C-alpha positions as CSV (number, residue, x, y, z in Angstrom):
1,X,105.5,105.8,121.5
2,X,106.5,102.4,122.6
3,X,108.8,100.0,120.7
4,X,109.5,96.3,121.5
5,X,112.9,95.0,120.7
6,X,113.3,91.2,120.4
7,X,117.0,90.6,120.2
8,X,119.2,88.0,122.0
9,X,122.5,89.9,121.6
10,X,122.8,92.1,124.7
11,X,125.2,94.5,123.1
12,X,123.0,95.1,120.1
13,X,119.7,95.3,122.0
14,X,121.2,97.9,124.3
15,X,122.5,99.9,121.4
16,X,119.1,99.9,119.7
17,X,117.3,100.7,122.9
18,X,119.7,103.6,123.7
19,X,119.3,105.0,120.2
20,X,115.5,105.0,120.6
21,X,115.5,106.4,124.1
22,X,117.5,109.4,123.0
23,X,114.7,110.1,120.6
24,X,112.2,109.8,123.5
25,X,110.8,106.4,122.4
26,X,109.9,104.0,125.2
27,X,111.4,100.6,124.8
28,X,111.1,97.1,126.1
29,X,113.6,94.4,125.4
30,X,112.9,90.7,125.0
31,X,115.8,88.3,124.4
32,X,113.7,85.4,123.1
33,X,110.3,84.6,121.7
34,X,108.8,83.6,125.0
35,X,109.5,87.0,126.5
36,X,108.4,88.7,123.3
37,X,105.0,86.9,123.6
38,X,104.7,88.0,127.2
39,X,105.3,91.6,126.4
40,X,102.8,91.7,123.5
41,X,100.2,90.1,125.8
42,X,100.4,92.9,128.3
43,X,101.2,95.9,126.2
44,X,100.3,97.6,122.9
45,X,103.2,98.6,120.8
46,X,103.6,101.2,118.0
47,X,106.3,99.1,116.4
48,X,108.3,95.9,116.9
49,X,112.0,95.4,116.0
50,X,113.0,91.7,115.9
51,X,116.1,89.7,114.9
52,X,115.5,87.1,112.3
53,X,118.0,84.8,114.0
54,X,116.9,84.2,117.7
55,X,118.2,81.3,119.7
56,X,114.8,79.8,120.2
57,X,113.0,80.5,117.0
58,X,113.0,82.0,113.5
59,X,111.9,85.4,112.4
60,X,108.8,83.9,110.7
61,X,107.5,82.6,114.0
62,X,108.1,86.0,115.7
63,X,106.1,87.7,112.9
64,X,103.2,85.3,113.3
65,X,103.1,85.8,117.1
66,X,103.1,89.6,116.8
67,X,100.6,89.8,113.9
68,X,98.2,87.4,115.7
69,X,98.0,89.8,118.7
70,X,98.3,93.1,116.8
71,X,97.7,92.6,113.1
72,X,98.3,96.2,112.2
73,X,101.5,96.9,114.2
74,X,104.5,97.3,111.9
75,X,107.4,94.9,112.3
76,X,111.0,95.6,111.3
77,X,113.2,92.6,111.0
78,X,117.0,93.0,111.5
79,X,119.7,90.5,110.6
80,X,123.5,90.4,110.7
81,X,123.4,88.2,107.5
82,X,123.8,90.0,104.2
83,X,121.3,87.7,102.5
84,X,118.7,88.7,99.9
85,X,117.0,85.3,100.6
86,X,116.5,86.2,104.3
87,X,115.2,89.7,103.4
88,X,112.7,88.2,100.9
89,X,111.6,85.6,103.4
90,X,111.1,88.2,106.1
91,X,109.0,90.5,103.8
92,X,107.0,87.5,102.5
93,X,106.3,86.4,106.1
94,X,104.7,89.8,106.9
95,X,107.5,92.0,108.0
96,X,107.1,95.7,107.0
97,X,110.8,96.4,106.6
98,X,114.2,94.8,106.8
99,X,117.4,96.4,108.1
100,X,120.8,94.8,107.8
101,X,123.0,95.0,110.9
102,X,125.3,96.7,111.8
103,X,123.5,99.9,110.9
104,X,124.3,103.5,111.8
105,X,122.0,104.8,114.5
106,X,120.8,107.7,112.4
107,X,119.8,105.4,109.6
108,X,118.1,103.0,112.0
109,X,116.1,105.8,113.6
110,X,115.2,107.3,110.2
111,X,113.9,104.0,109.0
112,X,111.8,103.5,112.2
113,X,110.4,107.0,112.0
114,X,109.5,106.6,108.4
115,X,107.7,103.4,109.2
116,X,105.9,105.0,112.1
117,X,104.8,107.9,110.0
118,X,103.5,105.5,107.4
119,X,101.4,103.6,110.0
120,X,100.4,106.5,112.3
121,X,99.5,109.0,109.5
122,X,96.6,106.8,108.3
123,X,93.3,108.5,108.8
124,X,91.0,106.5,111.1
125,X,87.5,106.5,109.6
126,X,84.7,104.7,111.4
127,X,81.2,105.4,110.2
128,X,80.6,109.2,110.5
129,X,83.7,109.6,112.7
130,X,87.1,110.5,111.3
131,X,90.3,110.8,113.5
132,X,93.5,112.3,112.1
133,X,96.5,111.5,114.4
134,X,98.8,113.8,112.4
135,X,96.6,116.9,112.6
136,X,95.2,116.0,116.1
137,X,91.7,116.5,114.6
138,X,88.4,114.8,115.0
139,X,85.6,115.3,112.5
140,X,82.0,114.0,113.1
141,X,79.5,114.5,110.3
142,X,81.6,117.4,109.0
143,X,81.9,119.0,112.4
144,X,85.3,119.4,114.1
145,X,85.3,118.3,117.7
146,X,87.5,120.0,120.3
147,X,89.2,117.1,122.0
148,X,93.0,117.7,122.3
149,X,96.1,116.6,124.2
150,X,96.0,113.4,126.3
151,X,92.2,112.8,125.8
152,X,92.8,112.9,122.0
153,X,95.7,110.4,122.3
154,X,93.6,108.0,124.5
155,X,90.7,108.2,122.0
156,X,93.1,107.6,119.0
157,X,94.9,104.7,120.7
158,X,91.6,103.0,121.6
159,X,90.3,103.5,118.0
160,X,93.5,101.9,116.6
161,X,92.9,98.9,118.8
162,X,89.2,98.9,118.6
163,X,88.9,95.1,118.4
164,X,90.6,94.8,121.8
165,X,90.0,95.6,125.5
166,X,92.9,98.0,126.5
167,X,93.8,98.2,130.2
168,X,94.7,101.3,132.1
169,X,98.3,100.1,132.3
170,X,98.5,99.6,128.6
171,X,97.2,103.1,128.0
172,X,99.7,104.6,130.4
173,X,102.5,102.7,128.8
174,X,101.5,103.8,125.3
175,X,100.8,107.4,125.9
176,X,102.6,108.8,128.9
177,X,106.4,109.2,128.6
178,X,107.0,108.3,132.2
179,X,103.9,106.2,133.1
180,X,105.4,105.2,136.5
181,X,105.2,108.8,137.6
182,X,101.4,109.2,137.1
183,X,98.5,107.5,138.7
184,X,95.9,105.4,136.7
185,X,93.2,108.0,137.5
186,X,94.6,110.2,134.7
187,X,93.0,107.7,132.3
188,X,89.6,108.2,133.9
189,X,90.0,112.0,133.7
190,X,90.9,111.7,130.0
191,X,88.0,109.5,129.2
192,X,85.6,111.7,131.2
193,X,86.7,114.6,129.1
194,X,86.0,112.6,125.9
195,X,82.6,111.8,127.1
196,X,81.8,115.4,128.2
197,X,83.3,117.2,125.2
198,X,82.3,114.7,122.5
199,X,80.0,111.9,123.4
200,X,77.4,113.8,125.4
201,X,77.0,116.8,123.0
202,X,76.8,114.5,120.0
203,X,74.6,111.8,121.6
204,X,77.1,109.0,120.8
205,X,79.2,106.5,122.7
206,X,82.8,106.0,121.7
207,X,84.4,104.3,124.7
208,X,82.9,101.7,127.0
209,X,84.3,100.7,130.4
210,X,84.8,96.9,130.7
211,X,84.7,96.2,134.4
212,X,88.1,95.2,136.0
213,X,89.7,94.9,132.5
214,X,89.9,98.3,131.0
215,X,88.3,100.2,128.1
216,X,87.1,99.4,124.5
217,X,86.3,101.6,121.6
218,X,82.6,101.0,120.9
219,X,81.5,103.5,118.2
220,X,79.2,103.3,116.4
221,X,76.9,102.6,119.3
222,X,73.8,104.5,120.4
223,X,74.2,106.4,123.6
224,X,71.3,105.4,125.7
225,X,72.2,107.6,128.7
Protein backbone atom coordinates (compact mmCIF):
# COMPACT_ATOMS: atom_id res chain seq x y z
CA UNK A 1 0.00 0.00 0.00
CA UNK A 2 1.18 3.51 -0.74
CA UNK A 3 0.86 6.49 1.59
CA UNK A 4 1.50 10.15 0.77
CA UNK A 5 2.88 12.32 3.59
CA UNK A 6 2.46 16.08 3.20
CA UNK A 7 4.59 17.64 5.92
CA UNK A 8 7.08 20.51 5.83
CA UNK A 9 9.01 19.47 8.95
CA UNK A 10 11.89 17.30 7.69
CA UNK A 11 12.41 15.59 11.03
CA UNK A 12 8.74 14.70 11.41
CA UNK A 13 8.17 13.57 7.82
CA UNK A 14 11.21 11.29 8.07
CA UNK A 15 9.96 9.89 11.37
CA UNK A 16 6.52 9.16 9.93
CA UNK A 17 7.95 7.71 6.72
CA UNK A 18 10.38 5.46 8.60
CA UNK A 19 7.58 4.17 10.84
CA UNK A 20 5.48 3.29 7.80
CA UNK A 21 8.38 1.75 5.88
CA UNK A 22 9.08 -0.63 8.77
CA UNK A 23 5.53 -1.91 8.29
CA UNK A 24 6.20 -2.36 4.55
CA UNK A 25 4.13 0.63 3.44
CA UNK A 26 5.48 2.57 0.46
CA UNK A 27 5.70 6.29 1.12
CA UNK A 28 6.15 9.52 -0.79
CA UNK A 29 6.93 12.81 0.94
CA UNK A 30 5.76 16.25 -0.14
CA UNK A 31 6.85 19.31 1.82
CA UNK A 32 4.21 21.68 0.44
CA UNK A 33 0.86 21.72 -1.34
CA UNK A 34 2.46 22.16 -4.77
CA UNK A 35 4.44 18.93 -4.42
CA UNK A 36 1.42 17.20 -2.91
CA UNK A 37 -0.69 18.13 -5.95
CA UNK A 38 2.03 16.78 -8.21
CA UNK A 39 2.15 13.42 -6.45
CA UNK A 40 -1.63 12.91 -6.48
CA UNK A 41 -1.67 13.76 -10.19
CA UNK A 42 0.71 10.92 -11.06
CA UNK A 43 -0.09 8.26 -8.46
CA UNK A 44 -3.02 6.67 -6.67
CA UNK A 45 -2.73 6.50 -2.89
CA UNK A 46 -4.36 4.28 -0.31
CA UNK A 47 -4.09 7.02 2.31
CA UNK A 48 -2.81 10.59 2.74
CA UNK A 49 -1.31 12.02 5.93
CA UNK A 50 -1.11 15.82 5.92
CA UNK A 51 -0.12 18.53 8.37
CA UNK A 52 -2.81 21.13 8.99
CA UNK A 53 -0.16 23.88 9.24
CA UNK A 54 1.92 23.92 6.06
CA UNK A 55 4.00 26.93 5.04
CA UNK A 56 2.09 27.57 1.83
CA UNK A 57 -1.49 26.65 2.71
CA UNK A 58 -3.97 25.39 5.27
CA UNK A 59 -5.23 21.88 5.88
CA UNK A 60 -8.61 22.67 4.35
CA UNK A 61 -6.96 23.43 0.99
CA UNK A 62 -4.98 20.18 1.14
CA UNK A 63 -8.16 18.19 1.79
CA UNK A 64 -9.93 19.86 -1.13
CA UNK A 65 -7.05 19.10 -3.52
CA UNK A 66 -6.86 15.43 -2.50
CA UNK A 67 -10.61 14.86 -2.49
CA UNK A 68 -10.97 16.49 -5.90
CA UNK A 69 -8.52 13.97 -7.38
CA UNK A 70 -9.49 10.92 -5.28
CA UNK A 71 -12.77 11.47 -3.42
CA UNK A 72 -12.69 8.13 -1.59
CA UNK A 73 -9.09 8.16 -0.37
CA UNK A 74 -8.90 8.58 3.42
CA UNK A 75 -7.05 11.64 4.74
CA UNK A 76 -5.52 11.83 8.20
CA UNK A 77 -4.70 15.34 9.39
CA UNK A 78 -1.88 15.80 11.90
CA UNK A 79 -1.15 18.89 13.96
CA UNK A 80 1.24 19.96 16.71
CA UNK A 81 -1.44 22.24 18.13
CA UNK A 82 -3.57 20.79 20.88
CA UNK A 83 -6.71 22.50 19.64
CA UNK A 84 -10.23 21.12 19.58
CA UNK A 85 -11.12 23.90 17.14
CA UNK A 86 -8.53 22.70 14.60
CA UNK A 87 -9.65 19.10 14.98
CA UNK A 88 -13.28 20.07 14.37
CA UNK A 89 -12.32 22.20 11.36
CA UNK A 90 -10.28 19.34 9.89
CA UNK A 91 -13.07 16.80 10.27
CA UNK A 92 -15.69 19.23 8.98
CA UNK A 93 -13.47 19.93 5.96
CA UNK A 94 -13.50 16.25 4.99
CA UNK A 95 -10.63 14.68 6.96
CA UNK A 96 -11.24 11.09 8.03
CA UNK A 97 -9.17 11.30 11.21
CA UNK A 98 -7.06 13.70 13.27
CA UNK A 99 -3.85 12.81 15.14
CA UNK A 100 -2.15 15.16 17.57
CA UNK A 101 1.65 15.30 17.25
CA UNK A 102 3.95 14.22 18.75
CA UNK A 103 2.47 10.75 18.72
CA UNK A 104 4.06 7.39 19.53
CA UNK A 105 4.89 5.39 16.41
CA UNK A 106 2.81 2.41 17.51
CA UNK A 107 -0.25 4.61 18.04
CA UNK A 108 0.30 6.36 14.71
CA UNK A 109 0.56 3.03 12.85
CA UNK A 110 -2.46 1.59 14.65
CA UNK A 111 -4.61 4.58 13.67
CA UNK A 112 -3.48 4.35 10.05
CA UNK A 113 -4.11 0.61 9.86
CA UNK A 114 -7.55 1.05 11.40
CA UNK A 115 -8.39 3.67 8.79
CA UNK A 116 -7.08 1.49 5.95
CA UNK A 117 -9.11 -1.47 7.20
CA UNK A 118 -12.19 0.67 7.31
CA UNK A 119 -11.65 1.84 3.74
CA UNK A 120 -10.19 -1.30 2.20
CA UNK A 121 -12.65 -3.75 3.75
CA UNK A 122 -15.62 -2.29 1.90
CA UNK A 123 -17.13 -4.76 -0.51
CA UNK A 124 -17.02 -3.46 -4.08
CA UNK A 125 -20.34 -4.21 -5.75
CA UNK A 126 -20.92 -3.25 -9.38
CA UNK A 127 -23.94 -4.77 -11.06
CA UNK A 128 -23.72 -8.57 -10.78
CA UNK A 129 -20.05 -8.39 -9.79
CA UNK A 130 -18.82 -8.34 -6.18
CA UNK A 131 -15.16 -8.00 -5.18
CA UNK A 132 -14.08 -8.59 -1.57
CA UNK A 133 -10.54 -7.24 -0.98
CA UNK A 134 -10.29 -8.77 2.51
CA UNK A 135 -11.23 -12.29 1.41
CA UNK A 136 -9.54 -12.04 -2.01
CA UNK A 137 -12.78 -13.24 -3.49
CA UNK A 138 -14.72 -12.37 -6.66
CA UNK A 139 -18.37 -13.36 -7.04
CA UNK A 140 -20.27 -13.03 -10.32
CA UNK A 141 -23.97 -13.92 -10.27
CA UNK A 142 -23.37 -16.17 -7.27
CA UNK A 143 -20.38 -17.91 -8.83
CA UNK A 144 -16.90 -17.55 -7.31
CA UNK A 145 -14.23 -16.66 -9.86
CA UNK A 146 -10.67 -17.95 -9.43
CA UNK A 147 -8.58 -14.83 -9.88
CA UNK A 148 -5.92 -14.53 -7.17
CA UNK A 149 -2.61 -12.82 -6.38
CA UNK A 150 -1.45 -9.85 -8.43
CA UNK A 151 -4.23 -10.15 -11.04
CA UNK A 152 -6.77 -9.88 -8.21
CA UNK A 153 -4.98 -6.82 -6.80
CA UNK A 154 -4.88 -5.17 -10.24
CA UNK A 155 -8.59 -5.81 -10.76
CA UNK A 156 -9.43 -4.50 -7.27
CA UNK A 157 -7.34 -1.36 -7.70
CA UNK A 158 -8.93 -0.55 -11.05
CA UNK A 159 -12.40 -1.20 -9.62
CA UNK A 160 -11.71 1.18 -6.73
CA UNK A 161 -10.68 3.89 -9.18
CA UNK A 162 -13.20 2.95 -11.86
CA UNK A 163 -13.87 6.57 -12.76
CA UNK A 164 -10.22 7.05 -13.74
CA UNK A 165 -7.67 5.93 -16.29
CA UNK A 166 -4.82 4.29 -14.36
CA UNK A 167 -1.37 4.10 -15.93
CA UNK A 168 0.98 1.13 -15.74
CA UNK A 169 3.28 3.16 -13.51
CA UNK A 170 0.44 3.91 -11.09
CA UNK A 171 -0.49 0.24 -10.91
CA UNK A 172 3.12 -0.75 -10.27
CA UNK A 173 3.47 1.86 -7.53
CA UNK A 174 0.23 0.83 -5.85
CA UNK A 175 0.62 -2.94 -5.93
CA UNK A 176 4.26 -4.00 -6.15
CA UNK A 177 6.43 -3.45 -3.06
CA UNK A 178 9.50 -2.70 -5.18
CA UNK A 179 8.10 -1.40 -8.47
CA UNK A 180 11.51 -0.30 -9.69
CA UNK A 181 12.61 -3.95 -9.79
CA UNK A 182 9.87 -5.17 -12.12
CA UNK A 183 9.06 -4.34 -15.73
CA UNK A 184 5.74 -2.82 -16.85
CA UNK A 185 4.88 -5.98 -18.80
CA UNK A 186 3.88 -7.65 -15.51
CA UNK A 187 0.77 -5.47 -15.70
CA UNK A 188 -0.03 -6.83 -19.16
CA UNK A 189 0.44 -10.38 -17.86
CA UNK A 190 -1.90 -9.74 -14.91
CA UNK A 191 -4.60 -8.18 -17.10
CA UNK A 192 -4.32 -11.01 -19.62
CA UNK A 193 -4.94 -13.48 -16.80
CA UNK A 194 -8.03 -11.53 -15.73
CA UNK A 195 -9.35 -11.63 -19.28
CA UNK A 196 -8.60 -15.33 -19.75
CA UNK A 197 -9.80 -16.57 -16.35
CA UNK A 198 -12.74 -14.22 -15.90
CA UNK A 199 -13.84 -12.08 -18.82
CA UNK A 200 -13.67 -14.69 -21.57
CA UNK A 201 -15.46 -17.53 -19.70
CA UNK A 202 -18.17 -15.17 -18.40
CA UNK A 203 -18.59 -13.22 -21.64
CA UNK A 204 -17.98 -9.86 -19.99
CA UNK A 205 -15.39 -7.06 -20.16
CA UNK A 206 -13.95 -5.66 -16.94
CA UNK A 207 -10.83 -3.80 -18.10
CA UNK A 208 -10.28 -1.76 -21.23
CA UNK A 209 -6.94 -0.61 -22.56
CA UNK A 210 -6.73 3.12 -23.19
CA UNK A 211 -4.01 3.58 -25.78
CA UNK A 212 -0.85 5.28 -24.49
CA UNK A 213 -2.52 6.13 -21.20
CA UNK A 214 -3.22 2.95 -19.27
CA UNK A 215 -6.28 0.98 -18.22
CA UNK A 216 -9.81 1.65 -17.05
CA UNK A 217 -12.34 -0.55 -15.29
CA UNK A 218 -15.26 -0.76 -17.70
CA UNK A 219 -17.75 -3.27 -16.26
CA UNK A 220 -20.67 -3.51 -16.90
CA UNK A 221 -19.95 -3.62 -20.59
CA UNK A 222 -20.82 -6.23 -23.15
CA UNK A 223 -17.90 -8.24 -24.46
CA UNK A 224 -18.16 -8.05 -28.21
CA UNK A 225 -15.05 -10.10 -28.88
